C-alpha positions in Angstrom: 133.2 -55.5 54.2 130.0 -54.0 52.7 129.3 -50.6 54.1 125.5 -50.0 54.3 125.3 -46.8 56.3 125.6 -44.1 53.7 122.8 -42.1 55.4 125.2 -41.4 58.3 128.2 -40.7 56.1 128.8 -41.6 52.5 132.3 -42.9 51.6 134.6 -40.2 50.2 134.0 -39.8 46.5 137.1 -40.2 44.3 136.6 -36.8 42.8 136.6 -35.3 46.4 139.9 -36.9 47.1 141.4 -35.7 43.9 140.1 -32.1 44.3 141.2 -31.9 47.9 144.7 -33.1 47.0 145.0 -30.8 44.0 143.9 -27.7 46.0 146.3 -28.1 48.9 149.1 -26.2 47.2 146.9 -23.3 46.1 144.3 -23.0 48.8 146.3 -22.7 52.0 146.5 -18.9 52.2 144.0 -16.3 53.5 141.4 -15.6 50.8 140.8 -12.2 52.3 144.3 -11.0 51.5 145.2 -9.1 48.3 148.6 -10.6 47.6 149.2 -13.4 45.1 148.7 -16.4 47.4 145.5 -14.9 48.8 144.1 -14.2 45.3 144.8 -17.9 44.4 142.9 -19.0 47.5 140.1 -16.6 46.7 139.7 -17.9 43.2 139.4 -21.5 44.5 136.8 -20.4 47.1 134.8 -18.4 44.6 134.8 -21.3 42.1 133.6 -23.7 44.7 130.8 -21.4 45.8 129.7 -21.0 42.2 129.7 -24.8 41.6 127.8 -25.4 44.8 125.2 -22.7 44.1 124.6 -24.1 40.7 123.9 -27.5 42.2 121.6 -26.1 44.8 119.8 -23.8 42.4 120.6 -20.5 44.1 122.8 -17.4 43.6 126.4 -17.7 44.7 126.0 -14.7 47.0 123.2 -16.5 48.8 125.4 -19.5 49.8 128.0 -19.7 52.6 130.1 -22.6 53.7 129.9 -23.6 57.4 132.0 -26.0 59.5 129.3 -28.7 59.4 125.7 -29.4 58.4 124.7 -29.1 62.0 126.2 -25.6 62.2 124.4 -24.7 59.1 121.1 -25.8 60.6 121.7 -24.0 63.9 122.9 -20.8 62.3 120.0 -20.8 59.8 117.3 -21.3 62.4 118.8 -18.8 64.9 119.4 -16.2 62.2 116.0 -16.4 60.6 114.2 -16.3 64.0 116.3 -13.3 65.1 115.7 -11.5 61.7 111.9 -12.0 62.1 111.6 -11.3 65.8 109.1 -8.5 65.1 106.9 -10.9 63.3 106.6 -13.2 66.3 108.2 -15.9 68.4 106.6 -19.0 67.0 108.5 -21.8 65.2 107.0 -24.8 63.3 108.9 -28.1 62.8 107.9 -31.6 61.9 108.0 -34.3 64.5 110.6 -36.3 62.5 113.2 -33.6 61.9 116.9 -34.3 62.5 118.1 -33.8 66.1 120.0 -30.7 65.0 116.6 -29.0 64.1 114.9 -30.3 67.3 117.7 -29.2 69.5 117.5 -25.7 68.0 113.7 -25.7 68.7 114.3 -26.8 72.3 116.8 -23.9 72.8 114.3 -21.4 71.2 111.6 -22.7 73.5 113.8 -22.4 76.5 114.4 -18.8 75.5 110.7 -18.0 75.6 109.6 -18.9 72.1 106.8 -21.3 71.2 107.2 -24.4 69.0 104.6 -26.4 67.2 105.5 -29.9 66.0 103.5 -31.1 63.0 102.6 -34.8 63.2 103.3 -37.4 60.5 101.5 -40.5 59.3 102.7 -44.1 59.4 104.9 -43.5 56.4 106.7 -40.6 58.1 105.4 -37.9 55.8 103.8 -34.6 56.7 101.0 -32.9 54.7 100.8 -29.3 53.5 97.4 -28.8 55.1 98.9 -29.8 58.4 101.6 -27.1 58.1 98.9 -24.6 57.0 96.9 -25.4 60.1 99.9 -24.8 62.3 100.7 -21.4 60.9 99.8 -18.5 63.2 100.0 -14.7 62.9 103.1 -14.8 65.0 104.9 -17.6 63.1 108.5 -16.5 62.4 109.8 -19.6 60.7 108.9 -23.1 59.6 111.3 -26.0 59.1 111.0 -29.2 57.1 113.5 -31.8 56.0 113.6 -32.7 52.3 113.8 -36.4 53.2 113.9 -38.4 56.4 117.3 -39.6 57.6 116.0 -42.8 59.3 113.4 -44.2 56.9 114.1 -42.3 53.6 110.6 -40.9 53.2 110.6 -37.8 50.9 108.6 -34.8 52.2 106.3 -32.6 50.2 108.6 -29.6 50.4 107.2 -27.7 47.4 103.6 -27.9 48.7 104.6 -26.9 52.2 106.7 -24.0 50.8 103.7 -22.8 48.9 101.4 -22.5 51.9 104.3 -20.9 53.9 104.9 -18.4 51.1 101.2 -17.5 51.0 101.3 -16.7 54.7 104.6 -14.7 54.4 106.5 -17.2 56.5 110.0 -18.4 55.4 110.7 -22.1 55.1 114.0 -23.6 56.1 114.8 -27.0 54.4 117.2 -29.5 55.9 118.4 -31.0 52.6 121.3 -33.1 54.1 119.9 -36.5 52.9 118.7 -35.5 49.5 120.9 -32.8 48.0 123.3 -35.3 46.4 120.3 -36.8 44.4 119.0 -33.5 43.1 118.0 -29.9 43.9 115.1 -29.3 46.3 112.0 -28.2 44.5 109.7 -25.4 45.6 109.9 -21.8 46.8 111.9 -22.4 50.0 113.7 -19.6 51.8 116.6 -21.2 53.5 118.5 -24.4 53.0 121.1 -26.4 55.0 123.2 -29.4 53.9 126.3 -31.3 54.8 129.1 -32.5 52.4 129.7 -35.8 54.2 126.2 -37.0 53.2 127.0 -37.0 49.5 130.6 -38.2 49.5 132.4 -35.0 50.3 134.7 -34.5 53.2 133.4 -34.1 56.8 133.5 -30.6 58.3 131.9 -28.7 55.4 128.3 -27.6 55.4 126.2 -25.3 53.3 123.8 -22.6 54.4 121.7 -20.8 51.8 119.6 -17.7 52.6 117.6 -16.4 49.8 117.7 -12.7 49.0 114.8 -10.9 50.7 114.7 -13.2 53.7 115.1 -11.2 56.9 118.2 -12.7 58.6 120.3 -11.6 61.6 123.4 -13.7 62.2 123.9 -14.5 65.8 127.0 -14.5 67.9 130.1 -12.3 67.6 130.4 -10.6 64.2 132.9 -12.1 61.8 133.8 -10.7 58.4 134.1 -14.1 56.7 131.3 -15.8 54.8 129.0 -12.8 55.0 129.3 -12.9 58.8 127.2 -16.1 58.8 130.0 -18.7 59.4 132.9 -17.4 61.5 136.4 -18.8 61.2 139.0 -19.4 58.6 137.7 -21.3 55.6 139.1 -24.8 54.9 139.4 -24.2 51.2 140.8 -27.6 50.2 137.8 -29.3 51.9 135.4 -26.8 50.5 136.7 -27.4 47.0 136.4 -31.1 47.5 132.9 -30.7 48.7 131.8 -28.7 45.7 133.6 -31.0 43.2 132.1 -34.1 44.7 128.6 -32.6 44.7 128.9 -32.0 41.0 130.2 -35.5 40.4 127.5 -37.3 42.3 124.9 -35.2 40.6 126.2 -36.3 37.2 125.9 -39.9 38.3 122.6 -39.6 40.2 120.0 -40.4 37.6 121.6 -43.7 36.6 122.6 -44.7 40.1 119.2 -43.9 41.5 117.5 -46.5 39.2 120.0 -49.2 40.3 119.8 -48.5 44.0 116.0 -48.3 43.9 115.9 -51.8 42.5 118.3 -53.1 45.2 116.4 -51.5 48.1 113.1 -52.7 46.7 114.5 -56.2 46.7 115.3 -55.8 50.4 111.8 -54.3 51.1 110.1 -57.3 49.4 112.3 -60.2 50.5 113.1 -59.4 54.1 109.4 -60.0 55.2 109.5 -63.3 53.2 112.8 -64.4 54.8 112.3 -63.2 58.4 109.0 -63.7 60.3 107.5 -60.8 62.3 109.1 -58.0 60.4 107.6 -54.5 59.7 109.1 -52.6 56.8 108.7 -48.9 57.5 108.7 -45.7 55.5 106.9 -44.7 52.3 107.1 -47.5 49.7 107.2 -45.1 46.8 108.1 -41.5 47.8 111.5 -42.4 49.3 115.2 -41.8 48.6 116.8 -44.4 46.3 119.3 -46.0 48.8 117.4 -46.2 52.1 115.3 -49.1 53.4 114.3 -49.6 57.1 112.7 -52.5 58.9 112.0 -53.6 62.4 112.0 -57.1 63.8 109.8 -58.3 66.7 111.5 -59.9 69.7 114.9 -58.5 68.8 117.3 -56.1 70.6 118.5 -53.7 67.9 122.0 -53.2 69.3 122.5 -57.0 69.5 121.4 -57.4 65.9 123.7 -54.7 64.7 126.6 -56.5 66.4 125.6 -59.8 64.8 125.5 -58.2 61.3 128.8 -56.5 62.0 130.4 -59.8 62.8 129.0 -61.1 59.6 130.7 -58.3 57.7 127.9 -55.8 57.3 128.0 -52.2 58.5 124.4 -51.1 59.1 122.8 -48.7 61.5 119.5 -48.5 63.4 116.9 -45.9 63.1 116.0 -46.8 66.7 118.1 -45.6 69.6 116.5 -48.2 71.8 119.8 -49.6 73.0 121.6 -50.0 76.3 123.3 -46.6 75.8 120.1 -44.5 75.7 117.2 -46.8 76.6 114.8 -44.6 74.5 113.1 -45.3 71.2 113.8 -43.3 68.1 111.8 -40.1 68.0 111.1 -40.7 64.3 109.7 -44.2 64.7 107.8 -43.1 67.7 106.2 -40.2 65.7 105.3 -42.6 62.9 103.7 -45.1 65.4 105.6 -48.1 64.0 107.6 -50.8 65.7 110.9 -49.6 67.0 112.5 -52.7 68.5 115.0 -54.6 66.4 115.3 -51.8 63.9 117.7 -51.9 61.0 118.4 -49.1 58.6 120.2 -50.1 55.4 121.4 -47.2 53.4 123.4 -48.2 50.3 126.1 -45.9 49.0 126.5 -45.4 45.2 128.3 -48.3 43.6 126.9 -50.9 46.0 127.3 -54.4 44.4 124.3 -56.5 43.8 126.2 -59.5 45.2 126.6 -57.7 48.5 122.9 -57.2 48.8 122.2 -60.8 48.1 124.7 -61.9 50.7 123.1 -59.6 53.2 119.7 -61.2 52.5 121.4 -64.6 53.1 122.9 -63.6 56.4 120.0 -61.6 57.9 117.6 -64.5 58.8 120.3 -66.4 60.8 121.3 -63.2 62.6 117.8 -62.4 63.6 117.1 -66.0 64.6 120.2 -66.1 66.7 119.3 -62.9 68.6 115.8 -64.1 69.2 117.0 -67.4 70.6 119.3 -65.6 73.0 116.4 -63.4 74.2 114.0 -66.4 74.5 111.5 -65.3 71.8 108.2 -67.2 72.0 107.1 -70.2 70.0 103.4 -70.2 69.0 101.2 -70.7 72.1 98.7 -73.5 72.3 97.3 -73.4 75.8 94.4 -71.2 77.1 92.5 -70.7 80.3 90.0 -68.2 81.7 91.1 -65.0 83.3 93.3 -61.9 82.8 97.0 -62.4 83.1 99.4 -59.9 84.6 102.9 -59.6 83.1 105.3 -57.7 85.4 108.0 -56.3 83.1 109.1 -53.5 85.4 112.8 -52.9 85.1 113.1 -54.8 81.8 114.1 -53.1 78.6 113.1 -53.3 75.0 112.3 -55.8 73.6 111.7 -58.0 76.7 108.2 -56.6 77.6 106.9 -57.5 74.1 108.6 -60.9 74.3 106.9 -61.7 77.6 103.5 -60.5 76.3 103.9 -62.8 73.3 104.7 -65.7 75.5 101.5 -65.5 77.5 98.9 -64.2 75.0 98.0 -67.8 74.1 97.3 -68.5 77.8 94.1 -66.5 77.8 91.0 -67.4 75.9 89.8 -65.4 72.9 88.4 -62.2 74.4 90.6 -62.5 77.5 93.1 -59.8 78.4 96.8 -59.5 79.3 97.9 -56.5 81.4 101.6 -55.7 80.9 103.4 -53.5 83.5 106.4 -51.7 82.1 108.5 -48.7 82.9 110.3 -48.7 79.5 109.5 -45.8 77.2 109.7 -48.1 74.2 106.7 -50.2 75.4 104.3 -47.3 74.7 105.2 -47.7 71.0 106.1 -51.4 70.6 103.1 -53.0 72.4 100.5 -51.3 70.1 102.7 -52.1 67.1 102.9 -55.7 68.2 99.1 -55.9 68.5 98.7 -54.6 65.0 101.2 -57.0 63.5 99.8 -60.0 65.4 96.1 -59.2 65.0 95.3 -58.6 68.6 93.5 -55.6 70.1 95.4 -52.9 72.0 92.8 -51.6 74.5 94.9 -48.8 75.9 97.1 -47.8 78.9 96.5 -47.0 82.5 98.6 -45.4 85.2 100.1 -47.9 87.6 101.8 -47.6 91.0 105.0 -48.1 89.1 105.3 -47.6 85.4 102.3 -48.0 83.1 99.8 -50.8 82.6 99.2 -51.7 78.9 96.0 -53.7 78.3 95.8 -56.2 75.4 92.8 -58.3 74.4 93.3 -61.6 72.5 91.3 -61.7 69.3 92.6 -64.9 67.8 
């Protein structure tokens, strides 16, 4: 069964499995102890730290191992903000950061801090001038992902780090998605990553704090990992994480070329094979293995189940499902279609034949979901007057499907007013208009929900 969700968790690399197994007999003791078993464990821990630091491009004494990438993000943000409390209580993040960063920002704001979210364009990228404009005299910290986890867009970290450095503001980089492909360029100050993203074991994260960065670890003091990651170190897992990082790096250049060709094939052929599809993310500045697209008139959760039944494990950048009923914050910030979203993230070693079979299966899967939902055929009738579509209480993608059914019932220049109380409609109706060549006039408050006005242009 082809596994196409490496952006969530990459399959365990063979080197990780070997290193973990080999270190079990030597890495079980307390590395803080001076007796023989403790010294053996310490040697393994120190060697893993040196290897990881070399891959990151930092000093070994700047890197600590954490219980997860999320913990690394939380500890890094909290520690940097506390260390620079005298500088101010202002935090900058991008609007497409991972939820671990945004949750830290929410907690900081609830504690009295202020947060600025930097907007992105339709490709999902920020700009250095936008970060520069967000900087204030009281800015304590800025955060930016190295690459987006949902659409694969690579961010201009080096340029943003430069404007932050000029202002004397440290930049924390969430490098979870990109570290397996290479070091993060630029003069960043803090970095967080997670081993399960590059083929290491789950439960191991990295936190790097450059020398000279003011940092005050939060929570009860612990003597382990420089006081920045409390708890007994899982040395076999740490050794496996460091070994697999070195291994995937050695393979990265060659594998990147191969995966880029496969994802480019998906980017080009999906719109040819499936009507009414929007491929999202930067077409050039993106990670090698990620490609994301959204399908009109499709429920994303239903499509993922169809593909799963066909033997493909993919995920959705959109959380517009029956469990949350809210669209992806990343796709929303980009202003692109969120319904029927599919993220394909290929792990190293993906076979070309599996990608070809995915392209064979996808059109039928989409067509089947659209048929179940009653997606519209091209409309041929028209008459004078504005039409009102009452989609209150109906969830993504039904409001857009109902809009598409009636747009042909008004003359060119006529309007359709869609009533909806679904959060996804605010994103998907304008995206539908752009894809179908119609005019999105705007939204108005309604007695219940919101009224979205669409003018027929063709």
